[in-house]
C-alpha positions in Angstrom: -18.6 7.8 -26.2 -19.9 5.0 -24.0 -18.5 1.6 -23.7 -21.6 0.1 -25.4 -20.9 2.3 -28.5 -17.2 1.3 -28.7 -18.0 -1.9 -30.7 -19.9 0.2 -33.3 -17.5 3.2 -33.7 -13.8 3.3 -33.4 -12.3 5.6 -30.7 -9.0 7.2 -31.6 -7.0 7.1 -28.5 -4.1 9.4 -27.8 -1.9 6.6 -26.5 -2.0 2.8 -26.6 -2.3 2.7 -22.8 -5.7 4.3 -23.1 -6.8 1.6 -25.5 -5.7 -1.1 -23.0 -7.5 0.6 -20.2 -10.7 0.8 -22.2 -10.4 -2.9 -22.9 -10.3 -3.6 -19.2 -13.3 -1.4 -18.7 -15.1 -3.2 -21.5 -14.2 -6.6 -20.1 -15.8 -5.7 -16.8 -18.8 -4.1 -18.6 -18.0 -0.7 -17.0 -19.6 2.1 -19.0 -17.1 4.8 -20.0 -16.7 7.9 -22.1 -13.5 9.0 -23.7 -12.5 12.6 -23.2 -16.0 13.8 -22.8 -15.3 17.2 -21.2 -12.6 19.8 -21.0 -12.4 21.8 -17.7 -11.3 25.4 -18.1 -8.5 26.2 -15.7 -7.4 29.7 -16.6 -8.8 32.7 -18.6 -7.4 35.8 -20.1 -8.8 39.3 -19.3 -11.5 38.9 -22.0 -12.8 35.7 -20.4 -11.3 33.4 -23.1 -10.0 30.1 -21.9 -6.2 30.0 -21.9 -5.7 26.7 -20.2 -7.8 23.6 -19.9 -7.6 20.0 -18.8 -9.4 17.0 -20.5 -9.3 13.8 -18.4 -9.0 10.6 -20.4 -12.0 8.8 -19.2 -15.3 9.4 -17.5 -17.1 6.5 -15.7 -20.7 7.7 -15.5 -21.9 5.0 -13.0 -19.2 6.1 -10.5 -19.3 9.8 -11.5 -15.5 9.6 -11.7 -13.0 11.0 -14.2 -9.8 9.0 -14.8 -6.5 10.4 -16.0 -3.8 8.0 -17.2 -0.2 9.0 -17.4 2.6 6.8 -18.6 5.2 9.6 -18.4 8.1 9.2 -16.1 7.4 10.7 -12.6 9.7 13.6 -13.0 7.9 14.7 -16.2 4.4 15.0 -14.8 4.8 18.1 -12.6 2.6 20.1 -15.0 -0.1 17.5 -15.0 -0.1 17.5 -11.2 -0.4 21.3 -11.2 -3.4 21.1 -13.5 -5.1 18.4 -11.3 -4.6 20.6 -8.3 -6.1 23.6 -10.1 -9.1 21.4 -11.3 -9.7 20.3 -7.7 -9.6 24.0 -6.6 -12.0 25.2 -9.3 -14.3 22.2 -9.4 -14.3 20.7 -5.9 -17.3 18.4 -6.6 -15.6 16.7 -9.6 -14.1 13.3 -8.6 -10.9 12.6 -10.5 -8.3 9.9 -10.1 -4.8 9.9 -11.6 -3.4 6.5 -12.6 0.4 7.0 -12.9 3.0 4.9 -14.8 3.7 2.6 -11.9 0.0 1.9 -11.0 -0.8 1.4 -14.7 2.1 -1.1 -15.1 0.8 -3.0 -12.0 -2.7 -3.0 -13.5 -1.5 -4.4 -16.8 0.6 -7.1 -15.1 -2.4 -8.1 -13.0 -4.5 -8.5 -16.1 -2.1 -10.7 -17.9 0.1 -8.6 -20.1 3.8 -9.5 -20.2 6.2 -6.8 -19.2 7.3 -6.1 -22.8 3.7 -5.8 -23.9 2.8 -3.0 -21.5 2.2 0.3 -23.5 4.1 2.7 -21.2 6.5 4.3 -23.7 6.8 8.0 -23.9 3.6 9.9 -24.1 3.3 13.5 -25.3 1.5 15.4 -22.6 -1.9 16.8 -23.6 -2.4 20.5 -23.2 
């Protein structure tokens, strides 16, 4: 879904941090799509996908995928492994991980008070 469509249809975000990030993109009129593509990372012997990764945002004008994570650093090992695998299998795909600390700094920069920042626990997506 593009940023222009977001005022007409409601996006159901997996986490409040994603909604806040989308608001920043909207404010700066940066077109975005929410979870537009899943990348297959592993297959079984019959060719069925057994593991995939779906980045949170795609910025078409930058041809860039964005993955947000508000999990504690020690909990994101699996996500880092998936990102490495994605880069191995799809070397032309540009993707950026915004971790908990960077997200918090971004939210503070754009005027949220420390207690308003949505960085609570987040269930990792498969």
